[in-house]
C-alpha positions as CSV (number, residue, x, y, z in Angstrom):
1,X,-3.4,-31.7,-23.2
2,X,-5.5,-28.8,-22.0
3,X,-8.8,-28.2,-23.8
4,X,-12.5,-27.2,-23.4
5,X,-15.0,-29.7,-24.1
6,X,-18.7,-28.9,-25.1
7,X,-21.2,-31.4,-23.9
8,X,-24.3,-30.1,-25.8
9,X,-24.8,-33.4,-27.4
10,X,-25.0,-35.0,-24.1
11,X,-27.5,-32.4,-22.6
12,X,-29.7,-32.8,-25.8
13,X,-29.7,-36.6,-25.2
14,X,-30.6,-36.2,-21.5
15,X,-33.4,-33.8,-22.3
16,X,-34.4,-36.0,-25.2
17,X,-34.4,-33.1,-27.7
18,X,-33.1,-32.6,-31.2
19,X,-30.7,-29.8,-32.3
20,X,-33.4,-28.7,-34.8
21,X,-35.9,-28.3,-31.9
22,X,-33.4,-26.3,-29.8
23,X,-32.8,-24.1,-33.0
24,X,-36.4,-23.4,-33.2
25,X,-36.8,-22.6,-29.4
26,X,-33.7,-20.4,-29.2
27,X,-33.9,-18.7,-32.5
28,X,-30.4,-19.8,-33.2
29,X,-29.4,-21.2,-36.3
30,X,-29.1,-25.0,-36.5
31,X,-25.6,-24.5,-38.2
32,X,-24.3,-22.4,-35.4
33,X,-25.7,-24.9,-32.8
34,X,-24.0,-27.7,-34.8
35,X,-20.6,-25.9,-34.7
36,X,-21.0,-25.3,-30.8
37,X,-22.1,-29.0,-30.4
38,X,-19.1,-30.3,-32.3
39,X,-16.8,-27.9,-30.5
40,X,-15.8,-26.2,-33.8
41,X,-16.9,-22.8,-32.7
42,X,-14.2,-20.4,-31.8
43,X,-16.3,-19.0,-29.2
44,X,-19.8,-18.6,-27.7
45,X,-21.6,-15.3,-26.7
46,X,-23.1,-15.2,-23.0
47,X,-26.4,-14.4,-24.5
48,X,-26.3,-17.5,-26.7
49,X,-25.0,-19.7,-23.7
50,X,-28.0,-18.2,-21.8
51,X,-30.5,-19.2,-24.4
52,X,-29.2,-22.8,-24.7
53,X,-29.1,-23.2,-20.8
54,X,-32.7,-21.7,-20.5
55,X,-34.2,-24.0,-23.0
56,X,-32.2,-27.2,-21.8
57,X,-33.0,-26.2,-18.3
58,X,-29.3,-26.5,-17.2
59,X,-26.2,-24.6,-16.0
60,X,-23.3,-23.4,-18.2
61,X,-21.2,-26.1,-16.2
62,X,-23.4,-28.8,-17.6
63,X,-22.4,-27.8,-21.1
64,X,-18.8,-26.9,-20.8
65,X,-16.0,-29.0,-19.3
66,X,-12.3,-28.0,-18.9
67,X,-9.7,-30.8,-18.9
68,X,-6.4,-29.8,-17.4
69,X,-3.3,-31.3,-18.2
70,X,-2.4,-33.4,-15.0
71,X,1.1,-34.5,-16.2
72,X,2.4,-30.8,-16.6
73,X,5.8,-29.9,-15.0
74,X,4.0,-27.3,-12.4
């Protein structure tokens, strides 16, 4: 199955940062960050992605991973 995985929890663990701390640094709500972290958000703005990357010192590719269906009939 094709899907996009969000690895915010992995980056937070690598940076030894809590979601609450990231919320304070970015000015984003903890609830919205939690939706992003759990993959329940329907989308993410570039400005939000920028803030998260800026404060976690990472690139968007460190946070987002695409899994392609390798068993398709293409």
